[in-house]
C-alpha positions as CSV (number, residue, x, y, z in Angstrom):
1,M,143.5,185.3,251.7
2,T,145.5,187.9,253.7
3,S,146.9,191.1,252.3
4,T,150.3,189.5,252.4
5,D,149.0,186.8,250.1
6,L,147.3,189.2,247.8
7,W,150.0,191.7,247.0
8,P,152.1,189.3,244.8
9,L,148.9,188.7,242.8
10,V,148.3,192.5,242.5
11,H,151.8,193.0,241.3
12,Q,151.5,190.2,238.8
13,E,148.2,191.4,237.4
14,R,149.6,195.0,237.1
15,L,152.5,193.8,235.1
16,R,150.3,191.7,232.8
17,F,148.2,194.9,232.2
18,A,151.4,196.8,231.4
19,D,152.3,194.1,228.8
20,L,148.9,194.5,227.2
21,L,149.2,198.3,227.2
22,A,152.6,198.1,225.5
23,T,151.0,196.5,222.4
24,L,148.3,199.2,221.9
25,T,148.0,201.5,218.9
26,P,147.0,205.2,219.2
27,D,143.5,204.3,218.2
28,D,143.4,201.6,220.9
29,W,144.3,204.1,223.6
30,A,141.4,206.3,222.6
31,N,138.9,203.5,222.4
32,P,136.0,203.6,224.8
33,S,136.4,201.1,227.7
34,L,133.8,199.2,229.6
35,A,134.0,201.9,232.3
36,A,131.4,204.4,231.4
37,G,132.8,207.6,230.0
38,W,136.5,206.4,230.2
39,T,138.8,205.6,227.3
40,V,141.4,202.8,227.6
41,K,144.0,205.5,228.4
42,D,141.7,206.8,231.2
43,V,141.5,203.3,232.7
44,A,145.2,202.9,232.6
45,A,145.7,206.3,234.3
46,H,143.2,205.4,237.0
47,C,145.0,202.1,237.7
48,V,148.3,204.0,238.2
49,A,146.6,206.5,240.4
50,T,145.2,203.7,242.5
51,A,148.7,202.2,242.9
52,H,149.9,205.5,244.2
53,T,147.0,206.2,246.6
54,T,147.6,205.9,250.3
55,P,144.9,206.4,253.1
56,V,146.3,209.9,253.7
57,S,146.4,210.9,250.1
58,F,142.9,209.5,249.5
59,V,141.5,211.7,252.2
60,T,143.4,214.8,251.1
61,Q,142.5,214.4,247.4
62,F,138.9,213.4,248.1
63,A,138.5,216.6,250.2
64,G,140.1,218.6,247.4
65,A,137.5,217.2,245.1
66,A,134.7,218.5,247.4
67,F,134.0,214.9,248.4
68,N,132.8,214.1,244.9
69,F,134.0,210.7,243.9
70,S,133.6,211.3,240.2
71,K,135.6,214.5,240.5
72,F,138.2,212.7,242.6
73,N,138.7,210.0,239.8
74,E,138.7,212.7,237.1
75,N,141.4,214.6,238.8
76,N,143.6,211.5,239.2
77,I,143.1,210.5,235.6
78,H,144.3,213.9,234.5
79,R,147.2,213.8,236.9
80,Y,148.5,210.4,235.7
81,G,147.2,210.3,232.1
82,A,148.4,213.7,230.9
83,G,151.6,212.3,229.4
84,T,152.3,210.1,226.4
85,A,151.1,206.5,226.1
86,D,154.7,205.3,226.4
87,E,155.1,207.2,229.6
88,L,151.9,205.7,231.0
89,V,153.1,202.2,230.1
90,A,156.4,202.9,231.9
91,E,154.6,204.2,234.9
92,T,152.3,201.2,235.0
93,R,155.4,199.0,235.2
94,A,157.2,201.2,237.7
95,S,154.2,201.3,240.1
96,A,153.3,197.6,239.8
97,G,155.2,196.6,242.9
98,R,153.7,199.3,245.2
99,T,151.8,198.2,248.3
100,S,150.0,201.4,249.1
101,A,146.2,201.4,248.8
102,P,143.2,203.5,249.5
103,P,141.2,202.8,252.7
104,G,139.1,199.6,252.4
105,P,139.3,195.8,252.5
106,S,142.5,194.0,251.5
107,Q,140.9,192.7,248.3
108,V,140.3,196.2,246.8
109,P,143.7,196.5,245.0
110,I,143.3,193.0,243.3
111,S,139.7,193.6,242.4
112,E,140.5,197.0,241.0
113,I,143.3,195.8,238.6
114,V,141.4,192.7,237.5
115,V,138.2,194.5,236.6
116,H,139.7,197.6,235.2
117,S,142.2,195.8,233.1
118,E,139.3,193.8,231.6
119,D,137.5,197.2,231.1
120,A,140.4,198.1,228.7
121,A,141.0,194.7,227.2
122,R,137.6,193.4,226.3
123,P,136.4,196.2,223.9
124,L,139.7,195.8,222.0
125,G,139.1,192.0,221.6
126,R,142.0,191.2,223.8
127,T,142.1,188.5,226.5
128,M,144.3,188.3,229.5
129,N,145.8,185.2,231.2
130,R,144.8,185.8,234.8
131,A,145.8,183.9,238.0
132,P,142.9,181.9,239.3
133,E,143.6,183.1,242.8
134,A,143.3,186.7,241.6
135,L,139.9,185.9,240.2
136,V,138.7,184.2,243.3
137,A,139.9,187.0,245.6
138,S,138.1,189.5,243.4
139,L,134.9,187.5,243.4
140,D,135.0,187.2,247.2
141,F,135.3,191.0,247.4
142,Y,132.5,191.8,245.0
143,K,130.0,189.4,246.5
144,G,129.6,191.7,249.4
145,A,130.6,195.1,247.9
146,Q,127.7,197.6,247.9
147,P,129.0,201.2,248.4
148,L,130.1,202.7,245.1
149,V,129.9,199.4,243.0
150,G,126.5,198.0,244.0
151,A,127.6,194.4,243.5
152,K,125.9,193.0,246.5
153,K,122.5,194.2,245.4
154,R,123.0,192.8,241.9
155,S,123.9,189.4,243.3
156,E,121.2,189.2,246.0
157,G,119.0,186.1,245.9
158,L,121.1,184.5,243.1
159,H,123.3,181.4,243.0
160,L,126.6,182.5,241.3
161,V,128.8,179.8,239.9
162,A,132.2,180.3,238.3
163,T,132.8,177.6,235.6
164,D,136.6,178.1,235.3
165,V,137.7,178.5,239.0
166,D,136.5,176.9,242.2
167,W,134.0,179.5,243.4
168,E,130.3,179.8,244.0
169,H,128.1,182.0,246.2
170,G,124.5,182.4,247.3
171,S,121.3,180.6,246.7
172,G,118.4,181.0,244.3
173,A,118.3,181.2,240.5
174,T,121.6,180.3,239.0
175,V,124.0,182.5,237.1
176,S,127.0,180.7,235.8
177,G,130.0,181.4,233.6
178,P,133.6,182.4,233.5
179,A,134.8,184.2,236.6
180,I,135.7,187.4,234.7
181,A,132.2,187.5,233.2
182,L,130.7,187.2,236.7
183,L,133.0,190.0,237.9
184,L,131.9,192.3,235.1
185,A,128.2,191.6,235.7
186,M,128.5,192.0,239.4
187,S,130.3,195.4,239.0
188,G,127.6,196.6,236.6
189,R,129.2,195.9,233.2
190,R,126.5,194.6,230.8
191,A,129.2,193.1,228.6
192,G,129.7,190.3,231.2
193,L,126.1,189.1,230.8
194,D,126.9,187.9,227.3
195,D,129.0,185.0,228.7
196,L,126.7,184.0,231.5
197,T,123.9,181.4,231.5
198,G,121.2,180.3,233.9
199,D,117.7,181.2,235.0
200,G,119.1,184.1,237.1
201,V,120.7,186.0,234.3
202,S,117.5,187.9,233.5
203,A,117.2,189.1,237.1
204,M,120.8,190.3,237.1
205,R,120.2,192.0,233.7
206,A,117.2,193.9,235.2
207,R,119.4,195.2,238.1
208,M,121.9,196.9,235.8
209,T,121.7,200.7,236.0
Protein backbone atom coordinates (compact mmCIF):
# COMPACT_ATOMS: atom_id res chain seq x y z
CA MET A 1 0.00 0.00 0.00
CA THR A 2 1.20 3.53 -0.77
CA SER A 3 1.31 6.38 1.73
CA THR A 4 -1.76 7.81 -0.02
CA ASP A 5 -3.65 4.60 0.75
CA LEU A 6 -2.39 4.47 4.33
CA TRP A 7 -3.25 7.94 5.60
CA PRO A 8 -7.04 7.36 5.69
CA LEU A 9 -6.36 4.25 7.78
CA VAL A 10 -4.09 6.23 10.12
CA HIS A 11 -6.76 8.88 10.59
CA GLN A 12 -9.43 6.24 11.24
CA GLU A 13 -7.33 4.39 13.83
CA ARG A 14 -6.43 7.63 15.61
CA LEU A 15 -10.09 8.56 15.91
CA ARG A 16 -10.91 5.09 17.24
CA PHE A 17 -8.19 5.58 19.84
CA ALA A 18 -9.68 8.96 20.77
CA ASP A 19 -13.06 7.28 21.24
CA LEU A 20 -11.47 4.79 23.62
CA LEU A 21 -9.61 7.49 25.55
CA ALA A 22 -12.83 9.46 26.02
CA THR A 23 -14.27 6.58 28.09
CA LEU A 24 -11.38 6.26 30.55
CA THR A 25 -11.48 6.94 34.27
CA PRO A 26 -8.69 8.75 36.16
CA ASP A 27 -7.40 5.37 37.34
CA ASP A 28 -7.38 4.10 33.74
CA TRP A 29 -5.21 7.00 32.62
CA ALA A 30 -2.67 6.21 35.33
CA ASN A 31 -2.65 2.47 34.59
CA PRO A 32 0.60 0.96 33.30
CA SER A 33 0.50 0.27 29.57
CA LEU A 34 2.23 -2.51 27.67
CA ALA A 35 4.96 -0.03 26.72
CA ALA A 36 7.55 -0.45 29.45
CA GLY A 37 7.60 2.46 31.88
CA TRP A 38 4.69 4.30 30.26
CA THR A 39 1.20 4.86 31.64
CA VAL A 40 -1.85 4.91 29.40
CA LYS A 41 -1.66 8.71 29.45
CA ASP A 42 1.99 8.59 28.40
CA VAL A 43 1.07 6.40 25.43
CA ALA A 44 -1.68 8.81 24.37
CA ALA A 45 0.72 11.75 24.63
CA HIS A 46 3.31 9.87 22.57
CA CYS A 47 0.74 9.22 19.83
CA VAL A 48 -0.16 12.91 19.67
CA ALA A 49 3.52 13.80 19.55
CA THR A 50 4.04 11.40 16.64
CA ALA A 51 1.14 12.98 14.75
CA HIS A 52 2.81 16.39 15.11
CA THR A 53 6.31 15.25 14.18
CA THR A 54 7.83 16.25 10.85
CA PRO A 55 11.24 15.24 9.49
CA VAL A 56 12.61 18.66 10.45
CA SER A 57 11.14 18.70 13.96
CA PHE A 58 12.35 15.15 14.52
CA VAL A 59 15.94 16.08 13.74
CA THR A 60 15.74 19.26 15.82
CA GLN A 61 14.18 17.59 18.85
CA PHE A 62 16.38 14.50 18.60
CA ALA A 63 19.46 16.74 18.63
CA GLY A 64 17.97 18.63 21.59
CA ALA A 65 17.74 15.31 23.43
CA ALA A 66 21.46 14.70 22.79
CA PHE A 67 20.50 12.01 20.24
CA ASN A 68 19.08 9.87 23.03
CA PHE A 69 15.87 8.26 21.75
CA SER A 70 14.48 7.57 25.23
CA LYS A 71 15.02 11.20 26.22
CA PHE A 72 13.48 12.35 22.95
CA ASN A 73 10.32 10.35 23.71
CA GLU A 74 10.28 11.50 27.33
CA ASN A 75 10.44 15.16 26.28
CA ASN A 76 7.56 14.72 23.84
CA ILE A 77 5.42 12.88 26.37
CA HIS A 78 5.89 15.76 28.80
CA ARG A 79 5.17 18.32 26.07
CA TYR A 80 1.86 16.79 24.99
CA GLY A 81 0.79 15.04 28.19
CA ALA A 82 1.18 17.84 30.71
CA GLY A 83 -2.46 18.93 30.47
CA THR A 84 -5.67 17.29 31.59
CA ALA A 85 -7.06 14.02 30.26
CA ASP A 86 -9.87 15.90 28.51
CA GLU A 87 -7.35 18.12 26.77
CA LEU A 88 -5.40 15.09 25.61
CA VAL A 89 -8.55 13.46 24.21
CA ALA A 90 -9.36 16.67 22.35
CA GLU A 91 -5.83 16.90 20.97
CA THR A 92 -5.93 13.25 19.89
CA ARG A 93 -9.06 14.05 17.86
CA ALA A 94 -7.72 17.35 16.54
CA SER A 95 -4.45 15.82 15.34
CA ALA A 96 -6.02 12.66 13.89
CA GLY A 97 -6.12 14.04 10.35
CA ARG A 98 -2.52 15.22 10.22
CA THR A 99 -0.25 13.78 7.52
CA SER A 100 3.12 14.75 8.95
CA ALA A 101 5.43 11.98 10.11
CA PRO A 102 8.95 11.31 11.34
CA PRO A 103 11.51 10.10 8.80
CA GLY A 104 11.02 6.48 7.84
CA PRO A 105 8.91 4.06 5.78
CA SER A 106 5.33 4.98 4.93
CA GLN A 107 3.99 2.29 7.27
CA VAL A 108 5.46 3.90 10.39
CA PRO A 109 2.42 6.06 11.26
CA ILE A 110 -0.09 3.21 10.91
CA SER A 111 2.06 0.73 12.84
CA GLU A 112 2.62 3.33 15.58
CA ILE A 113 -1.05 4.00 16.21
CA VAL A 114 -2.11 0.34 15.93
CA VAL A 115 0.51 -0.99 18.36
CA HIS A 116 0.43 1.91 20.80
CA SER A 117 -3.35 2.04 21.01
CA GLU A 118 -3.19 -1.66 21.88
CA ASP A 119 -0.55 -0.82 24.50
CA ALA A 120 -3.19 1.32 26.19
CA ALA A 121 -6.27 -0.80 25.57
CA ARG A 122 -5.16 -4.32 26.46
CA PRO A 123 -4.12 -3.77 30.11
CA LEU A 124 -7.52 -2.15 30.68
CA GLY A 125 -9.36 -5.16 29.27
CA ARG A 126 -10.56 -3.14 26.28
CA THR A 127 -10.71 -4.26 22.66
CA MET A 128 -10.63 -2.13 19.54
CA ASN A 129 -12.38 -2.74 16.22
CA ARG A 130 -9.52 -2.33 13.76
CA ALA A 131 -9.52 -2.19 9.97
CA PRO A 132 -7.97 -5.39 8.52
CA GLU A 133 -5.96 -3.25 6.11
CA ALA A 134 -4.41 -1.40 9.05
CA LEU A 135 -3.35 -4.67 10.63
CA VAL A 136 -1.86 -6.03 7.39
CA ALA A 137 0.08 -2.81 6.72
CA SER A 138 1.46 -2.88 10.26
CA LEU A 139 2.48 -6.53 9.96
CA ASP A 140 4.21 -5.80 6.65
CA PHE A 141 6.22 -3.08 8.37
CA TYR A 142 7.16 -5.06 11.46
CA LYS A 143 8.31 -8.17 9.58
CA GLY A 144 11.38 -6.22 8.42
CA ALA A 145 11.76 -3.62 11.18
CA GLN A 146 14.99 -4.04 13.14
CA PRO A 147 16.32 -0.64 14.33
CA LEU A 148 14.69 0.44 17.62
CA VAL A 149 11.98 -2.27 17.62
CA GLY A 150 13.95 -5.44 16.86
CA ALA A 151 10.99 -7.17 15.21
CA LYS A 152 12.96 -8.68 12.33
CA LYS A 153 15.26 -10.58 14.70
CA ARG A 154 12.33 -11.88 16.78
CA SER A 155 10.66 -13.21 13.62
CA GLU A 156 13.72 -14.68 11.92
CA GLY A 157 13.37 -18.35 10.93
CA LEU A 158 9.69 -18.48 11.87
CA HIS A 159 6.52 -18.91 9.83
CA LEU A 160 4.12 -16.22 11.04
CA VAL A 161 0.44 -16.72 10.22
CA ALA A 162 -2.39 -14.33 11.07
CA THR A 163 -5.66 -16.16 11.70
CA ASP A 164 -8.01 -13.18 11.33
CA VAL A 165 -6.56 -11.41 8.26
CA ASP A 166 -4.96 -12.66 5.05
CA TRP A 167 -1.27 -12.45 6.00
CA GLU A 168 1.66 -14.77 6.52
CA HIS A 169 5.41 -14.42 6.38
CA GLY A 170 8.57 -16.49 6.55
CA SER A 171 9.31 -20.17 6.87
CA GLY A 172 10.20 -22.48 9.70
CA ALA A 173 8.43 -23.23 12.96
CA THR A 174 4.91 -21.79 12.95
CA VAL A 175 3.59 -18.98 15.11
CA SER A 176 -0.09 -18.29 14.49
CA GLY A 177 -2.82 -16.20 16.01
CA PRO A 178 -4.69 -12.90 15.73
CA ALA A 179 -2.86 -10.17 13.85
CA ILE A 180 -2.74 -7.85 16.85
CA ALA A 181 -1.14 -10.60 18.96
CA LEU A 182 1.50 -11.16 16.29
CA LEU A 183 2.19 -7.42 16.19
CA LEU A 184 2.58 -7.25 19.95
CA ALA A 185 4.96 -10.21 20.02
CA MET A 186 6.97 -8.96 17.04
CA SER A 187 7.39 -5.60 18.76
CA GLY A 188 8.57 -7.18 22.01
CA ARG A 189 5.35 -7.20 24.06
CA ARG A 190 5.12 -10.48 25.96
CA ALA A 191 1.35 -10.05 26.31
CA GLY A 192 0.96 -10.95 22.65
CA LEU A 193 2.41 -14.42 23.23
CA ASP A 194 -0.63 -15.44 25.28
CA ASP A 195 -2.83 -15.48 22.16
CA LEU A 196 -0.36 -17.28 19.88
CA THR A 197 0.03 -20.98 19.16
CA GLY A 198 2.45 -23.17 17.25
CA ASP A 199 5.83 -24.81 17.62
CA GLY A 200 7.61 -21.49 17.08
CA VAL A 201 6.11 -19.66 20.04
CA SER A 202 8.82 -20.88 22.42
CA ALA A 203 11.52 -19.52 20.09
CA MET A 204 9.81 -16.13 19.92
CA ARG A 205 9.39 -16.11 23.69
CA ALA A 206 13.13 -16.76 24.14
CA ARG A 207 13.91 -13.73 21.96
CA MET A 208 12.01 -11.29 24.19
CA THR A 209 14.30 -8.86 26.00
